[in-house]
C-alpha positions as CSV (number, residue, x, y, z in Angstrom):
1,M,61.0,5.8,39.8
2,T,63.9,8.2,39.4
3,I,65.3,10.1,42.4
4,L,67.9,12.9,42.5
5,I,69.4,13.8,45.8
6,K,71.2,17.1,45.5
7,N,72.8,19.9,47.6
8,A,74.0,17.6,50.4
9,N,76.7,19.1,52.6
10,E,78.5,15.8,52.4
11,V,77.9,12.5,50.6
12,I,79.8,9.7,52.4
13,T,80.1,7.1,49.7
14,L,82.4,4.5,51.3
15,K,83.6,3.8,47.8
16,S,87.0,2.2,47.5
17,N,89.2,0.2,45.1
18,V,89.5,-2.4,47.8
19,Q,87.7,-5.7,47.2
20,G,86.4,-7.2,50.4
21,P,86.0,-5.9,53.9
22,R,88.2,-2.9,54.9
23,T,91.1,-3.3,57.3
24,K,93.6,-1.1,59.2
25,E,93.9,2.4,57.6
26,Q,91.3,1.4,54.9
27,M,88.7,1.7,57.6
28,Q,89.4,5.4,57.8
29,E,88.8,6.0,54.1
30,I,85.1,6.9,53.8
31,A,85.3,8.9,50.5
32,V,83.5,12.2,51.3
33,I,82.1,14.3,48.4
34,E,81.3,17.8,49.5
35,Y,78.0,19.3,48.0
36,G,77.5,16.0,46.2
37,S,74.5,14.4,44.5
38,V,73.1,10.9,44.1
39,L,71.1,9.7,41.1
40,I,68.8,6.7,41.5
41,E,66.7,4.8,39.0
42,E,64.3,2.1,40.1
43,E,66.2,0.0,42.7
44,R,69.8,1.0,41.8
45,I,72.2,3.8,42.1
46,V,73.0,5.3,38.7
47,A,75.8,7.7,39.7
48,V,77.3,9.7,42.6
49,G,79.2,12.9,42.3
50,A,78.9,16.6,41.6
51,Y,75.4,17.7,40.3
52,E,77.0,19.4,37.2
53,Q,78.6,16.1,36.2
54,L,75.5,14.1,36.7
55,E,73.5,16.6,34.7
56,A,76.0,16.4,31.8
57,D,76.1,12.6,31.9
58,F,72.5,11.8,32.4
59,P,70.4,14.7,31.2
60,E,67.2,12.7,30.4
61,L,67.2,11.0,33.8
62,I,67.8,14.3,35.6
63,K,64.8,15.9,33.8
64,K,62.4,13.3,34.9
65,A,63.8,12.7,38.4
66,E,62.0,13.6,41.6
67,T,64.4,15.9,43.4
68,I,65.2,15.7,47.1
69,D,66.9,18.7,48.5
70,A,69.5,17.7,51.1
71,T,70.7,21.2,51.9
72,G,72.4,21.3,55.3
73,K,72.3,17.5,55.6
74,I,74.6,14.5,54.8
75,V,74.0,11.4,52.7
76,M,75.4,8.0,53.3
77,P,74.7,4.3,52.7
78,G,71.9,2.6,54.6
79,L,73.1,1.0,57.9
80,V,73.6,-2.8,58.1
81,D,72.9,-4.5,61.4
82,C,74.7,-7.7,61.0
83,H,74.0,-9.5,64.3
84,T,70.5,-9.6,66.0
85,H,68.2,-12.0,67.7
86,L,65.3,-10.3,66.0
87,V,62.5,-12.9,66.4
88,H,61.7,-13.8,70.0
89,G,59.0,-13.9,72.6
90,G,58.8,-11.9,75.8
91,T,61.1,-9.5,77.5
92,R,63.4,-9.8,80.5
93,E,63.5,-6.5,82.3
94,Q,63.4,-8.4,85.7
95,E,66.9,-9.8,84.9
96,F,68.1,-6.3,84.3
97,N,67.1,-5.5,87.9
98,M,68.8,-8.7,89.1
99,R,72.1,-7.6,87.5
100,L,71.8,-4.2,89.1
101,N,71.6,-6.0,92.3
102,G,74.7,-8.1,91.7
103,S,73.8,-11.2,89.8
104,T,76.0,-12.3,86.9
105,Y,74.9,-13.3,83.4
106,M,75.8,-17.0,84.0
107,E,74.2,-17.0,87.5
108,I,70.9,-15.7,86.0
109,M,71.1,-18.3,83.2
110,N,71.9,-21.2,85.6
111,A,68.9,-20.1,87.7
112,G,66.6,-20.7,84.8
113,G,66.7,-17.2,83.3
114,G,68.7,-16.0,80.4
115,I,68.3,-17.8,77.1
116,H,66.1,-20.5,78.8
117,A,63.5,-17.9,79.8
118,T,63.3,-16.5,76.3
119,T,63.2,-20.0,74.9
120,K,60.1,-20.8,77.0
121,R,58.3,-17.6,75.9
122,T,59.2,-18.1,72.3
123,R,57.9,-21.6,72.3
124,E,54.6,-20.4,73.8
125,T,54.2,-17.5,71.4
126,S,52.2,-18.1,68.2
127,F,53.6,-17.5,64.8
128,D,51.2,-14.6,64.2
129,E,52.2,-12.9,67.5
130,L,55.9,-13.3,66.7
131,Y,55.3,-11.9,63.3
132,E,53.5,-8.8,64.5
133,K,56.0,-8.1,67.3
134,T,59.0,-8.5,64.9
135,M,57.3,-6.3,62.3
136,Q,57.1,-3.5,64.9
137,H,60.8,-4.1,65.7
138,L,61.7,-3.7,62.0
139,D,59.8,-0.5,61.9
140,V,62.0,0.9,64.7
141,F,65.2,-0.3,63.0
142,L,64.1,1.4,59.8
143,K,63.4,4.7,61.5
144,H,67.0,4.5,62.9
145,G,68.5,4.1,59.4
146,V,68.9,0.3,59.2
147,T,68.1,-1.0,55.8
148,T,69.5,-4.6,56.2
149,V,69.3,-6.7,59.3
150,E,70.5,-10.2,60.2
151,A,68.1,-12.4,62.2
152,K,69.3,-15.4,64.2
153,S,67.1,-18.2,65.5
154,G,68.2,-19.9,68.7
155,Y,65.3,-19.3,71.1
156,G,63.6,-22.6,70.3
157,L,66.3,-25.3,70.9
158,D,63.8,-27.7,69.4
159,W,63.0,-28.1,65.7
160,E,59.4,-26.7,65.7
161,T,60.3,-23.4,67.4
162,E,63.5,-22.9,65.5
163,K,61.5,-23.5,62.3
164,K,58.9,-21.0,63.5
165,Q,61.5,-18.3,64.1
166,L,63.1,-18.8,60.7
167,E,59.7,-18.8,58.9
168,V,58.7,-15.6,60.6
169,A,62.0,-14.0,59.4
170,K,61.5,-15.4,55.9
171,E,57.9,-14.0,55.6
172,L,59.1,-10.6,56.9
173,Q,61.9,-10.6,54.4
174,A,59.1,-10.6,51.8
175,A,56.7,-8.2,53.6
176,H,58.9,-5.5,55.1
177,H,61.1,-2.9,53.4
178,I,64.2,-4.0,55.4
179,D,66.1,-6.9,54.0
180,V,66.1,-9.7,56.6
181,I,68.9,-12.2,56.3
182,S,68.5,-15.4,58.4
183,T,71.0,-17.3,60.5
184,F,70.2,-20.7,62.0
185,M,71.4,-20.9,65.7
186,G,69.9,-24.0,67.1
187,A,73.1,-24.3,69.1
188,H,72.5,-21.2,71.1
189,A,72.3,-23.1,74.4
190,V,71.9,-26.7,75.6
191,P,68.2,-27.4,76.5
192,R,67.6,-28.1,80.1
193,D,66.4,-31.7,79.4
194,Y,69.8,-32.4,77.7
195,K,71.9,-31.3,80.7
196,G,74.7,-33.8,81.1
197,R,73.9,-35.1,77.6
198,E,75.3,-32.2,75.6
199,D,76.8,-34.4,72.9
200,E,73.4,-36.0,72.3
201,F,72.0,-32.5,71.7
202,V,74.8,-31.8,69.3
203,D,73.8,-35.0,67.5
204,V,70.2,-33.5,67.2
205,V,71.5,-30.3,65.7
206,V,73.8,-31.9,63.3
207,N,71.7,-34.9,62.2
208,E,68.2,-33.5,62.4
209,M,68.0,-29.8,62.5
210,L,70.7,-28.7,60.1
211,P,69.6,-30.9,57.2
212,K,66.0,-29.6,57.5
213,V,67.2,-26.0,57.5
214,A,69.2,-26.6,54.4
215,E,66.4,-28.5,52.6
216,L,63.8,-25.9,53.4
217,E,66.2,-23.0,52.6
218,L,65.4,-21.3,55.8
219,A,68.8,-19.8,56.5
220,E,72.1,-18.7,54.8
221,F,74.3,-18.9,57.9
222,N,74.9,-21.3,60.8
223,D,76.0,-20.0,64.2
224,V,77.0,-21.6,67.5
225,F,77.6,-20.3,71.0
226,C,81.1,-21.5,71.8
227,E,81.4,-20.7,75.5
228,K,82.4,-22.5,78.7
229,G,79.2,-24.1,80.0
230,V,77.5,-24.0,76.6
231,F,79.3,-25.7,73.6
232,T,83.0,-26.7,73.7
233,P,85.3,-25.8,70.8
234,E,85.2,-29.4,69.7
235,Q,81.4,-29.5,69.7
236,S,81.3,-26.1,68.0
237,R,83.6,-27.2,65.3
238,R,81.4,-30.3,64.6
239,I,78.3,-28.1,64.3
240,L,80.0,-25.5,62.0
241,E,81.6,-28.1,59.8
242,A,78.3,-30.0,59.4
243,G,76.6,-26.7,58.4
244,K,79.3,-26.0,55.8
245,A,78.8,-29.4,54.3
246,L,75.2,-28.5,53.7
247,G,76.0,-25.1,52.2
248,L,75.5,-22.9,55.3
249,T,78.2,-20.3,55.9
250,P,79.7,-20.5,59.5
251,K,79.5,-17.8,62.1
252,I,80.4,-18.1,65.7
253,H,79.6,-16.5,69.1
254,A,83.1,-16.5,70.4
255,D,85.0,-15.6,73.6
256,E,82.2,-13.5,75.1
257,I,82.5,-14.4,78.8
258,E,85.7,-16.3,79.1
259,P,88.6,-16.9,76.7
260,Y,87.7,-20.2,75.1
261,Q,89.6,-20.4,71.7
262,G,86.5,-19.2,69.9
263,A,88.5,-16.7,67.8
264,E,91.0,-19.3,66.9
265,L,88.2,-21.7,65.9
266,A,86.6,-19.1,63.7
267,A,89.8,-18.7,61.7
268,E,90.3,-22.4,61.4
269,V,86.8,-23.2,60.1
270,E,86.9,-20.2,57.8
271,A,83.9,-18.6,59.4
272,I,82.8,-15.4,57.7
273,S,82.7,-13.7,61.1
274,A,83.3,-14.2,64.8
275,E,81.0,-12.3,67.1
276,H,81.2,-10.7,70.6
277,L,85.0,-11.4,71.2
278,L,85.0,-9.4,74.5
279,V,87.8,-11.5,75.8
280,A,89.4,-12.9,72.7
281,S,93.0,-13.8,73.1
282,D,95.9,-12.1,71.3
283,K,96.6,-15.3,69.4
284,G,93.0,-15.6,68.3
285,I,93.0,-12.0,67.1
286,R,96.1,-12.6,65.1
287,K,94.7,-15.8,63.5
288,M,91.5,-13.9,62.6
289,A,93.6,-11.2,60.9
290,E,95.5,-13.9,58.9
291,A,92.2,-15.6,57.9
292,G,90.3,-12.4,57.0
293,T,87.6,-13.3,59.5
294,I,85.4,-10.3,60.3
295,A,85.1,-9.4,63.9
296,V,81.5,-8.4,64.6
297,L,81.7,-6.4,67.8
298,L,78.7,-5.7,70.0
299,P,79.4,-2.8,72.4
300,G,75.8,-2.6,73.5
301,T,76.1,-6.0,75.1
302,A,79.1,-5.0,77.1
303,F,77.4,-1.7,78.1
304,F,74.2,-3.4,79.2
305,L,76.0,-6.2,81.1
306,R,78.6,-3.8,82.5
307,A,81.3,-6.1,81.1
308,P,84.7,-5.2,79.6
309,F,84.4,-3.9,76.0
310,A,86.0,-5.8,73.2
311,R,89.4,-4.6,72.1
312,G,88.3,-3.0,68.9
313,R,91.3,-0.7,68.6
314,L,93.7,-3.6,68.9
315,M,91.8,-5.7,66.4
316,I,91.8,-2.9,63.8
317,D,95.5,-2.2,64.4
318,E,96.3,-6.0,64.0
319,G,94.5,-6.1,60.7
320,V,91.2,-7.7,61.6
321,P,88.2,-6.3,59.6
322,V,85.8,-5.0,62.1
323,A,82.0,-4.6,62.0
324,I,79.7,-3.5,64.8
325,S,76.1,-4.3,65.5
326,T,73.3,-4.0,68.1
327,D,73.0,-7.6,69.1
328,F,69.4,-6.8,69.6
329,N,68.0,-9.4,72.0
330,P,65.8,-9.4,75.1
331,G,68.4,-10.3,77.6
332,S,71.7,-8.6,77.0
333,S,71.1,-5.8,74.5
334,P,67.5,-4.7,74.2
335,T,68.2,-1.8,71.8
336,M,67.3,-1.2,68.2
337,S,69.4,1.9,67.9
338,L,72.5,1.2,65.8
339,P,73.4,4.9,66.0
340,F,73.8,4.6,69.7
341,I,75.9,1.5,69.3
342,M,78.2,3.6,67.0
343,N,78.5,6.1,69.8
344,L,79.6,3.4,72.2
345,A,82.2,2.1,69.8
346,C,83.8,5.5,69.6
347,M,83.6,6.1,73.4
348,H,84.5,2.7,74.7
349,M,86.4,0.7,72.0
350,G,88.8,3.4,70.7
351,M,87.3,3.5,67.3
352,T,87.3,6.7,65.2
353,L,84.4,8.4,63.6
354,E,85.4,7.1,60.2
355,E,85.9,3.5,61.4
356,V,82.4,3.2,62.9
357,L,80.9,4.4,59.6
358,T,82.9,1.7,57.8
359,A,81.9,-0.9,60.5
360,T,78.2,-0.3,60.1
361,T,78.1,-0.1,56.3
362,I,80.5,-1.9,54.0
363,N,82.2,-4.2,56.6
364,A,78.8,-5.2,58.1
365,A,77.6,-5.9,54.5
366,Y,80.5,-8.2,54.0
367,A,79.8,-9.9,57.3
368,L,76.5,-10.9,55.6
369,N,78.1,-11.7,52.3
370,R,76.4,-8.7,50.7
371,G,79.4,-6.4,50.2
372,E,79.0,-6.5,46.4
373,Q,75.4,-5.3,46.6
374,I,75.1,-2.9,49.5
375,G,77.2,-0.9,52.1
376,S,78.5,1.9,49.8
377,L,77.1,4.5,47.4
378,E,78.3,3.6,43.9
379,A,76.9,2.9,40.5
380,H,74.9,-0.3,40.1
381,K,74.6,-1.1,43.8
382,K,71.2,-1.2,45.5
383,A,69.8,2.2,46.3
384,D,69.8,1.9,50.1
385,V,70.5,5.5,51.1
386,L,70.1,7.7,54.2
387,I,69.8,11.4,54.5
388,L,70.8,12.5,58.0
389,D,69.9,15.8,59.7
390,V,73.5,16.9,60.6
391,A,75.8,19.3,59.0
392,N,78.7,16.9,58.7
393,Y,79.6,13.3,59.5
394,K,81.5,14.2,62.6
395,Q,78.3,15.5,64.2
396,L,76.8,11.9,64.1
397,Q,78.9,10.9,67.1
398,Y,79.3,14.4,68.6
399,F,75.5,14.7,69.2
400,Y,75.4,11.3,70.8
401,G,72.4,9.2,71.9
402,M,70.2,10.7,69.2
403,N,68.6,9.5,66.0
404,H,69.5,11.9,63.2
405,T,67.7,9.9,60.5
406,H,65.7,12.3,58.3
407,T,65.0,10.2,55.1
408,V,65.5,6.5,54.3
409,I,65.5,5.3,50.7
410,K,65.3,1.5,50.4
411,N,65.6,-0.2,47.1
412,G,65.0,3.2,45.4
413,Q,61.8,3.9,47.3
414,V,61.4,6.6,50.0
415,V,60.2,4.8,53.1
416,V,61.0,7.3,55.9
417,Q,60.5,11.0,55.4
418,N,61.1,13.7,58.1
419,G,61.9,10.8,60.5
420,I,58.4,9.3,60.0
421,L,57.6,6.0,58.4
422,L,55.5,6.8,55.4
423,K,53.0,4.0,56.2
424,D,52.3,5.8,59.5
425,Q,51.2,9.0,57.8
């Protein structure tokens, strides 16, 4: 199928000569083409630019193309949500009420709530139920302009349930339009029956779970929750190094609740990203900048937990490549609206309109090791394209708390039109 998008008020390409994730002033450079066009054939972008140039360069393709008129709208790359806990059982709205009445995140977790509550529900939920629930979540993400999503396990804390989560994600990668990229996070918490025997559980993760994940090719990344009361920096290092030896790229939940040397560890083990970082130290931020470790910031979690926001402005100024994500999960960020998360990043982390676009496209793509394939509109990349019902990119954050997605093209196929999933019509 050949598609021509034309007459857009703006085409935000995110194209750059920079190889790798963008840093500092590079995050401001979003490469806007006024009244631009995008030519797509099959699953790939053929060219981006002025219609007259495309018509001159590709006359035969233009003749046979299905034309989409984007008059009055903007065009940009599909959004990349690079940190979610997509596959899980149950909800935890009762904990939201507890927090409103003064309970802290760790108090709820220590009382049997938090991760442990979702672990119980996920263990009890069948594969088919998890599959159907997650399929519905993916539909919501797609309607909000997300075309690639990361899915972490970590609500099993035993092999059978971790495997079930990863297999659900793997099957949905094949069945759904959205690309689902899996991360193993068996070290999301210490199971209750291992309390006081934390090193023994680390042994289970390292010697039993990780080799099976690698053998069955169930995940590309390996994550750990490095936090006081969960896994120490030493335990986290052991888990991440063991994953690296098996070919799994390290990620790390770092410095979310207390400063705990998580950012420093991320740089030392050459993690592709460190995530959360609400209370990362100045030293840790500098080390991440030196190592090129991507900071995946999750303002929705800070918003929902009423916690301090990560220092996104400082990280960018220090040279850390920054991405932002929903952290979709049932306990601390139950939202599938990455556009709203972009609003929060502008309003509470000092990020500019241009920086949040970079953070949810090309930098988020690099946080999933996909920057050469997606995250910008340029020739030969996958045709993951959004048409948004605003007059210019500045209106995306000006009209906040709204979903402006009009059309979603995924792998060269129109999958959302007029804000409606085509399969729903």
